[in-house]
C-alpha positions as CSV (number, residue, x, y, z in Angstrom):
1,X,-6.7,26.0,8.8
2,X,-10.5,25.9,9.2
3,X,-10.8,24.2,5.8
4,X,-8.2,21.6,6.8
5,X,-10.0,20.9,10.1
6,X,-13.3,20.5,8.2
7,X,-11.8,18.2,5.7
8,X,-10.2,16.1,8.5
9,X,-13.5,15.9,10.3
10,X,-15.4,14.8,7.2
11,X,-12.7,12.2,6.4
12,X,-12.9,10.9,9.9
13,X,-16.6,10.4,9.7
14,X,-16.3,8.7,6.3
15,X,-13.6,6.4,7.5
16,X,-15.8,5.5,10.6
17,X,-18.7,4.6,8.3
18,X,-16.5,2.7,5.9
19,X,-15.0,0.7,8.8
20,X,-18.4,-0.7,9.7
21,X,-18.4,-2.6,6.4
22,X,-15.0,-4.2,7.0
23,X,-14.8,-7.6,8.6
24,X,-11.9,-8.6,10.9
25,X,-9.7,-11.5,9.8
26,X,-7.4,-13.2,12.3
27,X,-4.4,-15.1,11.0
28,X,-0.9,-15.9,12.1
29,X,2.8,-15.9,11.4
30,X,4.0,-18.6,13.6
31,X,3.0,-17.5,17.1
32,X,2.4,-13.9,16.1
33,X,-1.3,-13.1,15.8
34,X,-2.2,-10.8,12.9
35,X,-5.4,-8.9,12.5
36,X,-6.4,-7.9,9.0
37,X,-9.6,-6.5,7.6
38,X,-11.6,-7.5,4.5
39,X,-14.4,-5.9,2.6
40,X,-18.0,-7.1,3.0
41,X,-18.1,-8.7,-0.5
42,X,-15.7,-11.4,0.6
43,X,-16.7,-14.8,-0.6
44,X,-17.5,-13.6,-4.1
45,X,-15.1,-14.5,-7.0
46,X,-13.9,-11.0,-7.8
47,X,-10.6,-9.3,-8.5
48,X,-8.7,-8.7,-5.3
49,X,-6.5,-5.9,-4.0
50,X,-4.2,-6.2,-1.1
51,X,-3.7,-2.9,0.8
52,X,-0.4,-2.4,2.7
53,X,-0.9,0.4,5.2
54,X,1.5,3.2,6.2
55,X,4.1,3.0,9.0
56,X,1.6,3.2,11.9
57,X,-0.3,0.1,10.9
58,X,-3.9,-0.2,9.8
59,X,-5.3,3.3,9.6
60,X,-8.2,5.4,8.2
61,X,-6.6,5.9,4.9
62,X,-6.3,2.2,4.3
63,X,-9.9,1.6,5.5
64,X,-11.2,4.4,3.2
65,X,-9.3,2.9,0.3
66,X,-10.7,-0.6,1.0
67,X,-14.3,0.8,1.1
68,X,-13.8,2.7,-2.2
69,X,-12.3,-0.4,-3.9
70,X,-15.3,-2.5,-2.8
71,X,-17.6,0.0,-4.5
72,X,-15.5,-0.5,-7.7
73,X,-16.1,-4.3,-7.6
74,X,-12.9,-5.4,-5.9
75,X,-12.4,-7.5,-2.8
76,X,-9.9,-5.6,-0.7
77,X,-7.9,-7.0,2.2
78,X,-5.9,-4.7,4.6
79,X,-2.7,-6.5,5.8
80,X,-1.5,-6.4,9.4
81,X,2.3,-6.3,9.0
82,X,3.3,-5.7,12.6
83,X,0.9,-8.0,14.5
84,X,-1.1,-7.8,17.6
85,X,0.6,-5.9,20.4
86,X,3.1,-4.2,18.1
87,X,1.2,-1.1,16.9
88,X,3.4,2.0,17.2
89,X,2.1,4.8,19.4
90,X,4.0,7.6,17.8
91,X,6.3,8.5,14.9
92,X,9.5,7.5,16.7
93,X,8.1,4.0,17.4
94,X,6.7,3.7,13.9
95,X,10.1,4.7,12.4
96,X,11.8,2.0,14.5
97,X,9.5,-0.9,13.7
98,X,9.1,0.1,10.0
99,X,12.9,0.3,9.8
100,X,13.3,-3.2,11.2
101,X,11.1,-4.5,8.3
102,X,12.9,-2.5,5.7
103,X,16.2,-3.9,6.9
104,X,14.8,-7.5,7.2
105,X,13.1,-7.4,3.8
106,X,12.6,-11.2,3.8
107,X,10.4,-10.9,6.9
108,X,8.4,-8.1,5.3
109,X,7.9,-10.2,2.2
110,X,6.7,-13.1,4.3
111,X,4.1,-10.9,6.0
112,X,2.9,-9.7,2.6
113,X,2.7,-13.3,1.3
114,X,0.6,-14.3,4.3
115,X,-1.8,-11.4,3.7
116,X,-2.0,-12.4,0.0
117,X,-3.0,-15.9,1.1
118,X,-5.8,-14.4,3.2
119,X,-7.0,-12.3,0.3
120,X,-7.3,-15.5,-1.8
121,X,-9.1,-17.2,1.0
122,X,-11.6,-14.4,1.0
123,X,-12.7,-15.4,-2.5
124,X,-10.5,-13.2,-4.7
125,X,-9.8,-14.5,-8.1
126,X,-6.2,-15.8,-7.8
127,X,-5.6,-14.8,-11.4
128,X,-6.6,-11.2,-10.7
129,X,-4.7,-9.8,-7.7
130,X,-2.9,-6.5,-7.3
131,X,-1.2,-4.7,-4.4
132,X,-1.3,-1.1,-3.4
133,X,0.6,0.5,-0.5
134,X,1.0,3.8,1.2
135,X,4.3,5.1,2.6
136,X,5.9,2.1,4.4
137,X,3.3,0.1,2.5
138,X,4.5,1.6,-0.7
139,X,7.9,0.1,0.1
140,X,6.0,-3.2,0.6
141,X,4.4,-2.9,-2.8
142,X,7.9,-2.8,-4.3
143,X,9.0,-5.7,-2.2
144,X,6.0,-7.7,-3.6
145,X,7.4,-7.1,-7.1
146,X,10.9,-7.9,-6.0
147,X,9.7,-11.2,-4.5
148,X,8.0,-12.0,-7.8
149,X,4.8,-12.9,-6.0
150,X,2.0,-13.9,-8.5
151,X,0.2,-10.6,-8.7
152,X,-0.7,-8.6,-11.8
153,X,0.5,-5.2,-10.6
154,X,1.7,-3.1,-7.7
155,X,1.2,0.5,-6.8
156,X,3.6,2.4,-4.5
157,X,1.9,5.5,-3.2
158,X,4.4,8.0,-1.7
159,X,6.5,4.9,-0.8
160,X,10.1,4.6,0.2
161,X,11.9,3.7,-3.0
162,X,15.4,3.0,-1.8
163,X,16.8,-0.5,-1.6
164,X,20.0,-1.7,0.2
165,X,22.9,-1.4,-2.3
166,X,24.1,-4.9,-1.3
167,X,20.9,-6.4,-2.9
168,X,21.3,-7.4,-6.5
169,X,18.7,-6.5,-9.1
170,X,16.6,-9.3,-10.4
171,X,13.7,-10.0,-12.9
172,X,10.5,-8.1,-12.2
173,X,7.5,-9.9,-13.6
174,X,4.6,-7.7,-12.4
175,X,3.6,-4.2,-13.6
176,X,4.7,-1.4,-11.4
177,X,3.2,2.1,-10.9
178,X,5.0,4.6,-8.7
179,X,3.0,7.6,-7.4
180,X,5.7,10.0,-6.1
181,X,5.1,13.4,-4.6
182,X,7.5,15.9,-6.1
183,X,8.5,17.4,-2.7
184,X,9.1,14.1,-0.8
185,X,12.4,14.7,1.0
186,X,12.6,11.0,1.8
187,X,13.1,10.1,-1.9
188,X,16.5,11.2,-3.1
189,X,17.5,11.5,-6.7
190,X,19.9,8.7,-6.1
191,X,17.2,6.4,-4.8
192,X,14.9,7.3,-7.8
193,X,17.7,6.7,-10.3
194,X,18.6,3.4,-8.6
195,X,14.9,2.2,-8.8
196,X,14.6,3.1,-12.5
197,X,17.8,1.2,-13.1
198,X,16.5,-1.8,-11.2
199,X,13.2,-1.8,-13.1
200,X,14.9,-1.5,-16.4
201,X,17.3,-4.3,-15.6
202,X,14.4,-6.4,-14.4
203,X,12.5,-5.8,-17.7
204,X,9.5,-4.5,-15.8
205,X,6.5,-2.8,-17.2
206,X,6.8,0.4,-15.1
207,X,5.5,4.0,-14.9
208,X,6.3,6.8,-12.5
209,X,3.8,9.7,-12.0
210,X,5.1,12.8,-10.1
211,X,2.7,15.1,-8.3
212,X,3.6,18.8,-8.2
213,X,3.7,20.8,-5.0
214,X,3.1,17.6,-3.0
215,X,5.0,16.5,0.1
216,X,5.3,12.9,1.5
217,X,1.8,12.2,2.9
218,X,-0.1,14.2,0.2
219,X,-2.9,11.6,-0.1
220,X,-3.9,11.5,3.6
221,X,-6.7,13.9,4.5
222,X,-5.5,13.9,8.1
223,X,-2.0,15.1,7.2
224,X,-1.0,18.8,7.1
225,X,0.7,17.8,3.7
226,X,-2.7,16.8,2.2
227,X,-3.1,18.0,-1.4
228,X,-6.7,17.4,-2.3
229,X,-6.3,17.9,-6.0
230,X,-3.3,15.8,-6.4
231,X,-4.7,13.1,-4.0
232,X,-7.8,12.8,-6.2
233,X,-5.6,12.5,-9.3
234,X,-3.4,9.9,-7.7
235,X,-6.5,7.8,-6.7
236,X,-7.9,8.1,-10.3
237,X,-4.5,6.9,-11.6
238,X,-4.6,4.0,-9.2
239,X,-8.1,3.0,-10.4
240,X,-7.0,3.2,-14.1
241,X,-4.0,1.0,-13.4
242,X,-6.1,-1.5,-11.5
243,X,-8.7,-1.5,-14.2
244,X,-6.0,-2.3,-16.8
245,X,-4.3,-5.1,-14.9
246,X,-7.3,-6.8,-13.2
247,X,-10.3,-6.4,-15.5
């Protein structure tokens, strides 16, 4: 427990320092104000990575990832999916609002598309863009692929993999990496098999990496489920994938 508390404290300090290098970006979806964040290297023509945060909105894990990606030579933009005034206060509220976007996938895709536009406006090379997402954002990464937005690759990190059975499978033109914790109870064998079938039918370039002894939020240092070894491996796998599709 003491080790977990220490790791959490260190992560919090790192995230706070990283946040100082992120610039707020205000944009809109109709009348709804959205508040994204972009790395300080905005304005340079560099490969770009859109980060889709977990179900509570822009959080420290997304901020830390953005700062790390900047150090690797990417412009990173953290999307605001819910919009100003709609940030969930607890898990129950997060489940409700995230669920509404999962059910209305077209609305989710639109918010992702608007964020991609902001990433491009921030100077990212339009020919070299990828999307990564955590949890609810991992679902968004898959929705990016399903929408066939012009990105080179997507990474779903402990994302929800299920899709409504009424939706038909279509072509998938982008490369897909799934980083799935072995003990994620939210991912059923049926959902995994359906996703594999969807990716095969869509002729996608796909890969699934499973992380042993890992529960749903295994990459988040603030979570009791944090698995430091597997989280580091997952991040390295993300960087290898981005290096392949964007460099």
